[in-house]
C-alpha positions in Angstrom: 113.6 63.0 149.0 111.0 65.8 148.6 107.3 65.4 149.2 106.6 65.9 145.6 108.9 63.1 144.5 108.0 60.7 147.3 105.8 57.8 146.2 102.8 57.8 148.5 102.4 54.0 148.0 105.9 53.6 149.7 104.7 55.8 152.6 101.6 53.7 152.9 103.8 50.6 153.1 106.0 52.4 155.7 102.9 52.9 157.8 101.9 49.2 157.4 105.4 48.0 158.4 105.5 50.2 161.5 102.1 49.1 162.6 103.4 45.5 162.3 106.1 46.6 164.8 108.9 46.2 162.3 112.2 47.8 163.3 113.2 51.1 161.7 116.4 49.8 160.0 114.5 46.8 158.5 111.8 49.2 157.2 114.4 51.4 155.5 116.0 48.3 154.0 112.7 46.9 152.7 111.6 50.2 151.2 115.0 51.1 149.7 115.3 54.3 151.8 118.2 55.7 153.7 118.0 55.7 157.5 117.7 59.5 157.7 114.9 59.6 155.1 113.0 56.8 156.8 113.4 58.7 160.2 112.2 62.0 158.7 109.0 60.5 157.2 108.4 58.3 160.3 108.5 61.4 162.5 106.2 63.3 160.3 103.6 60.5 160.1 103.9 59.8 163.8 103.2 63.5 164.5 100.1 63.2 162.3 99.0 60.2 164.3 99.1 57.9 161.3 101.5 55.2 162.6 99.0 53.8 165.1 96.3 51.4 164.0 95.6 48.2 162.3 97.9 47.0 159.5 94.8 46.0 157.5 93.2 49.5 157.6 95.8 51.9 156.1 95.3 55.6 155.6 94.3 56.9 152.1 97.0 58.1 149.9 95.6 61.7 149.9 95.7 61.8 153.7 99.3 60.7 153.6 100.2 63.4 151.0 98.4 66.1 152.9 100.3 65.2 156.1 103.6 65.3 154.4 103.0 68.6 152.6 101.9 70.3 155.8 105.0 69.3 157.7 107.6 69.0 154.9 106.7 71.6 152.2 108.9 71.5 149.2 111.8 74.0 149.5 113.0 76.0 146.6 116.8 76.6 146.8 117.8 80.3 146.9 119.5 80.0 143.5 116.2 78.7 141.9 114.1 81.7 143.1 112.8 83.3 139.9 114.1 86.8 139.2 110.6 87.5 137.8 108.8 86.5 141.1 108.4 90.1 142.2 106.4 90.8 139.1 104.1 87.8 139.7 100.9 89.9 139.9 101.5 91.7 136.7 102.6 88.6 134.8 99.5 86.6 136.1 97.2 89.4 134.9 98.7 89.6 131.4 98.8 85.8 131.2 95.0 85.6 132.0 94.4 88.1 129.1 96.0 85.6 126.7 99.4 87.3 126.3 102.4 85.1 125.5 105.7 85.2 127.5 107.5 87.3 124.8 104.8 89.9 124.9 104.7 90.0 128.7 108.5 90.4 128.8 108.4 93.2 126.3 105.6 95.0 128.1 107.3 94.8 131.5 110.6 96.0 130.0 108.9 99.0 128.4 106.7 100.0 131.3 109.1 99.4 134.3 112.6 100.7 134.2 113.5 98.6 137.2 112.5 95.3 135.5 115.7 93.2 135.2 114.4 89.6 134.8 115.3 87.7 131.7 113.0 86.4 129.0 113.7 82.8 130.1 112.7 83.7 133.7 109.4 85.0 132.4 108.9 81.9 130.3 109.6 79.6 133.3 107.3 81.5 135.6 104.5 81.5 132.9 104.9 77.7 132.6 104.6 77.3 136.4 101.5 79.5 136.5 99.9 77.5 133.7 100.6 74.2 135.5 99.2 75.5 138.8 96.0 77.1 137.6 92.7 75.2 137.3 91.8 73.6 134.0 89.0 75.5 132.2 86.1 73.5 130.5 86.9 75.0 127.1 90.5 73.5 127.3 89.2 70.0 127.3 89.5 68.4 123.8 86.3 66.7 122.8 86.6 63.7 120.5 84.1 64.3 117.8 82.5 61.2 116.3 81.2 61.7 112.7 79.0 59.6 110.5 80.3 58.0 107.3 80.8 60.6 104.5 80.0 63.5 106.9 83.3 65.2 107.3 86.9 65.4 105.9 89.7 67.5 107.4 92.4 69.1 105.2 95.8 70.5 105.9 99.4 71.1 104.6 102.6 69.8 106.2 106.2 70.7 105.4 107.8 67.9 103.3 111.4 69.3 103.0 113.3 69.9 99.8 112.5 67.9 96.6 113.9 68.2 93.1 111.7 70.1 90.7 112.2 68.7 87.1 110.7 71.8 85.5 112.8 74.3 87.4 115.9 72.1 87.5 116.6 72.8 91.2 115.5 71.5 94.6 112.6 73.4 96.1 110.6 73.5 99.3 107.7 71.1 99.2 104.5 70.6 101.1 102.3 67.6 101.5 98.5 68.1 101.2 96.4 65.6 103.3 92.7 65.1 103.2 91.6 62.7 106.0 88.0 61.3 106.2 86.6 61.7 109.7 84.9 58.3 109.9 87.2 55.8 108.3 90.4 57.8 108.7 91.3 57.0 105.0 93.2 59.8 103.4 94.3 61.3 100.1 97.8 62.8 100.0 99.8 64.8 97.4 103.1 66.6 97.4 103.3 70.1 95.8 105.7 73.0 95.6 103.3 75.8 96.7 100.1 76.6 98.5 98.5 79.0 96.0 94.8 79.3 95.5 95.0 77.5 92.2 97.0 74.6 93.7 94.6 74.4 96.7 91.6 74.1 94.3 93.2 71.5 92.1 94.2 69.4 95.0 90.5 69.2 96.1 89.4 68.3 92.7 92.0 65.5 92.5 91.1 64.3 96.0 87.4 64.1 95.2 88.2 62.1 92.0 90.4 59.7 93.9 87.8 59.2 96.6 85.0 58.7 94.1 82.8 61.2 95.9 82.6 64.4 98.1 82.3 64.6 101.9 79.4 66.7 103.1 81.7 69.1 105.2 85.3 70.1 104.7 87.3 71.4 107.7 90.3 73.4 106.4 93.0 75.1 108.3 93.2 78.9 108.4 95.5 79.2 105.4 95.0 82.1 103.0 93.9 79.9 100.2 90.8 78.8 102.2 90.0 81.5 104.7 91.0 85.2 104.4 90.0 86.3 107.9 89.8 83.8 110.7 86.7 83.7 112.9 87.8 84.8 116.4 84.5 83.8 118.0 81.1 82.4 117.3 79.7 85.9 116.7 81.9 86.4 113.6 81.7 84.7 110.3 84.9 83.7 108.6 85.5 85.5 105.3 85.8 82.5 103.0 88.0 82.9 100.0 85.7 83.5 97.1 87.5 80.9 95.0 86.9 78.3 97.7 83.2 79.2 97.8 82.8 78.5 94.1 84.5 75.1 94.5 82.1 74.3 97.4 79.1 75.4 95.4 80.1 73.3 92.4 80.7 70.1 94.5 77.9 70.7 97.0 80.0 70.6 100.3 80.0 73.0 103.2 83.1 74.7 104.7 83.7 74.7 108.4 87.0 76.6 109.0 89.1 75.6 112.0 89.2 78.3 114.8 92.5 80.2 114.9 95.3 78.8 117.0 93.4 75.6 117.8 94.8 72.7 115.8 92.9 70.2 118.0 89.7 71.1 116.1 91.2 69.2 113.2 93.2 66.6 115.1 92.4 63.8 112.7 94.3 65.4 109.8 97.0 66.7 112.1 97.6 63.1 113.2 97.5 62.0 109.6 100.2 64.5 108.6 102.4 63.5 111.5 102.0 59.8 110.6 102.8 60.5 106.9 105.9 62.5 107.7 107.2 59.9 110.2 106.3 56.7 108.3 106.6 57.8 104.7 108.9 60.8 104.3 111.7 60.2 106.9 112.9 56.7 105.7 112.9 57.6 102.0 114.9 59.7 99.6 113.2 60.5 96.3 114.7 61.3 92.9 112.1 64.1 92.3 108.6 65.1 93.2 107.0 62.9 90.5 108.7 59.8 92.0 107.7 60.9 95.5 104.0 61.1 94.5 104.0 57.7 92.8 105.4 56.1 96.0 103.0 58.2 98.1 100.0 56.7 96.2 101.2 53.2 96.9 102.0 54.0 100.6 98.4 55.4 101.1 96.8 52.2 99.8 99.2 49.5 100.9 100.5 50.8 104.2 98.4 53.6 105.7 95.2 52.2 104.4 95.8 48.6 105.6 97.3 49.4 109.1 95.2 49.0 112.2 94.3 52.6 113.3 95.4 53.4 116.8 92.2 55.2 117.7 89.5 53.3 115.9 91.1 49.9 115.9 90.0 49.2 112.3 91.8 49.3 108.9 91.0 52.7 107.2 90.8 51.4 103.6 88.5 48.5 104.4 86.0 50.8 106.3 86.2 53.4 103.6 85.3 51.0 100.8 82.6 49.2 102.7 80.9 52.0 104.7 82.2 55.5 103.9 82.6 55.7 100.1 78.9 54.8 99.5 77.9 57.6 101.8 79.9 60.3 100.0 78.1 62.9 97.8 78.2 62.0 94.1 80.6 63.8 91.8 78.9 66.5 89.7 78.2 65.7 86.0 80.2 68.6 84.6 83.9 69.2 85.4 84.9 72.1 87.7 86.2 75.1 85.9 88.8 76.6 88.3 87.8 80.2 89.3 90.3 82.3 91.1 89.3 85.4 93.0 92.0 88.0 94.0 92.0 91.6 95.1 93.9 94.2 93.1 94.5 97.9 93.3 93.8 100.2 90.4 97.0 102.1 89.6 97.3 105.7 88.4 97.2 104.6 84.8 93.7 103.1 85.3 95.0 99.5 85.1 95.4 96.5 87.5 98.1 93.9 87.5 97.0 90.2 87.5 99.1 87.2 86.7 101.9 89.4 85.3 99.6 91.3 82.8 98.0 94.7 82.7 94.2 95.0 82.4 92.4 98.3 82.1 89.3 99.3 84.2 87.2 102.5 84.1 89.4 105.4 85.0 87.2 106.6 87.8 88.3 103.6 89.9 91.8 104.9 90.3 93.2 104.0 93.7 90.3 101.6 94.5 90.5 98.0 95.6 88.7 95.7 93.1 88.0 92.0 92.9 89.4 90.0 90.0 87.5 86.8 89.0 89.7 84.8 86.6 88.9 81.6 84.7 91.1 79.8 82.2 89.8 82.1 79.5 88.6 85.4 81.0 89.5 88.0 83.6 86.5 89.9 85.0 86.9 92.9 87.3 84.3 93.7 90.0 83.8 96.8 92.1 81.1 96.9 94.8 79.8 93.6 93.5 79.3 95.0 90.0 81.3 93.9 87.0 83.1 96.8 85.5 85.3 95.1 82.9 86.0 91.8 81.2 89.1 90.8 79.2 90.6 87.7 77.6 93.1 86.2 80.0 96.7 86.1 79.0 96.3 88.1 75.8 97.2 91.8 75.1 94.3 94.1 75.4 93.7 95.9 72.0 94.5 99.6 71.9 91.0 100.7 71.2 89.7 98.8 74.2 92.3 100.3 76.4 91.3 103.8 75.1 87.7 103.2 75.9 88.5 103.0 79.7 90.4 106.3 79.7 88.9 109.8 80.0 87.7 110.7 76.6 89.6 113.9 76.4 92.9 112.3 77.6 92.8 108.9 75.9 94.6 110.0 72.8 97.7 111.2 74.7 98.9 107.6 75.2 99.7 107.5 71.4 103.3 108.7 70.7 103.7 107.9 67.0 103.9 110.6 64.3 101.8 108.6 61.9 98.9 108.3 64.4 98.6 112.1 64.8 99.1 112.8 61.1 96.3 110.3 60.2 94.1 111.9 62.8 94.8 115.4 61.4 94.1 114.2 57.8 90.8 112.9 59.0 89.7 116.5 59.9 90.9 117.9 56.6 94.0 118.1 54.2 94.7 121.6 55.5 95.0 120.3 59.0 97.2 117.4 57.9 99.6 119.7 56.0 99.8 122.1 59.0 100.5 119.3 61.5 103.4 117.9 59.3 104.9 121.4 59.3 104.6 121.5 63.1 106.4 118.2 63.4 109.2 119.6 61.2 109.3 123.0 62.8 112.3 122.1 65.0 115.0 119.7 64.1 116.2 119.3 67.7 113.2 119.6 70.1 110.2 117.2 69.8 107.0 119.0 69.0 104.8 116.0 69.8 103.1 117.8 72.7 102.2 120.8 70.6 100.8 118.5 67.9 98.7 116.6 70.5 97.3 119.9 71.9 96.5 121.3 68.5 94.8 118.2 67.1 92.7 117.5 70.2 91.7 121.2 70.4 90.6 121.7 66.8 88.6 118.4 66.9 86.2 120.3 69.2 85.2 122.6 66.5 83.4 122.1 63.2 85.7 120.7 60.5 85.5 123.9 58.3 86.7 126.1 61.2 89.5 123.7 62.1 90.7 123.7 58.5 90.5 127.5 58.3 92.4 128.0 61.6 95.2 125.7 60.6 95.4 127.3 57.2 95.7 130.8 58.8 98.4 129.7 61.3 100.3 128.1 58.4 100.0 131.3 56.3 101.6 133.3 59.0 104.2 130.6 59.8 103.1 130.1 63.4 103.4 126.5 64.6 102.3 126.8 68.2 99.2 125.6 70.0 98.6 129.1 71.4 98.4 130.6 67.9 95.7 128.0 66.8 93.8 128.5 70.1 93.7 132.3 69.8 92.6 132.1 66.2 89.6 130.0 67.1 88.9 132.0 70.3 88.9 135.4 68.5 87.1 134.1 65.4 90.0 135.0 63.1 89.4 131.8 61.2 86.1 133.3 59.9 88.0 136.2 58.2 89.6 135.9 54.8 93.3 135.5 54.5 95.2 138.6 53.3 96.0 138.5 49.5 99.6 139.4 50.0 101.9 136.6 51.2 103.0 136.6 54.8 106.1 138.7 55.5 109.2 136.6 55.7 112.1 137.5 57.9 115.2 137.9 55.7 118.6 137.0 57.0 120.7 140.0 58.1 123.7 140.8 55.8 127.0 139.6 57.1 129.3 142.3 58.6 131.9 143.7 56.2 134.9 142.0 57.7 133.1 138.8 58.9 134.5 135.4 58.0 132.6 132.1 57.9 133.0 129.6 60.7 134.5 127.1 58.2 137.2 129.6 57.2 138.0 130.5 60.8 138.2 126.8 61.8 140.5 126.0 58.9 142.8 129.0 59.8 142.9 127.9 63.5 144.0 124.4 62.4 146.8 125.7 60.3 148.2 127.8 63.1 148.0 124.8 65.5 150.0 122.5 63.2 152.6 125.2 62.2 156.0 123.8 63.0 158.0 125.6 65.7 
């Protein structure tokens, strides 16, 4: 029996019996020890001078333990010696820095070629080091007592798979729990996602069910609530802008839980565990709607009426009599859900939000902007300044999209012939007629780019010059942008057109013995089908 496993009370009794001059065999029998074990401890205690004295004045348990440890230290069998023991100093240093066993194992493997210990050896050694080191003051969990209505803690817990009637398939589900810090009464609801919109709706539903608002909400560090966790008192958590708007509307404060420290919201953690153990495990639900109906009953009739293990009172009774009257009143006007999200401006000067494209000023290309969305509008902010506002869920009109593009490049998004013909007609009939000829100049290749270049170029000039330039290019049968550009650049549009018509290129006469392609093709077919 090792010193660690030996009950010091039994050794104290061994000392008392020997001081009463009881024989060794009788001592072993009375204490349930083997003769050899009794002899080993008797010799150790005799060597320490503890067997002599009065049976009424026995040595303290600590004195007995010290004597045994000094003379019978626990032995570690050879096969139990850790293969990572030779790296004890490095492992201790990294462990004190806050590194986890996996990170320590990877670092040693990477930096030391002769490191051969396994990951499990490193984990066991880390556990032993943690058990043996002194407890730090900050590791002590402090039970926080709150006044009625002062605080509520919120969290999500995994609820398994439930049938979704809308999707027609089973889906992963989570249970949202809000636990009041004083009474321990809770609000619970099962959902299929943890999106920002769902997070906000659950708070609104919880406040309505409680009939008031706690002064402080303690959320976990999920993205819906806290974007960047606070790693120390010197840093402020970057609260999700959507959650800020909810807090301002209802008048509560947000106190995010420090990262990797679930004890700071132990009340809701315990509530989630109790719900999963007492409500979810014994039951099978037809779908999520049935689960939530049963959950409402369970909160009021089971969880609310049980005697709480920590407080000793029934949560629902204390909530109705003491905590509910202390909650902040619900605001007069309903909360309009506001969702803030970040988005990147793409190369086309648009962002994607909720599956739709919304244009922004083209100079924001490549920038990160903030989107503030309500049920009706989508507002885009850059550097805290609103740059665009659109109707949510509706196509943005073409003229509004064009207003966000560079003025000289906005027209190029239009690809229809009718659009460019109407634009040319607006300058003058001569321009419209010329543009139609450019469109028809080639029956194979598209001339849209040439039309776009010509129209956008002549628009920069007075209408009379644009009309004259197009009329001159048409007179000479030139349907290219370069021709129109050179006419305007050289001022040829200011000169009168020649009186004689533009020279036409006549087709060259056919060679004397040439045949038409149709005739040759017909002849070749006759030769091919001639019988052998």
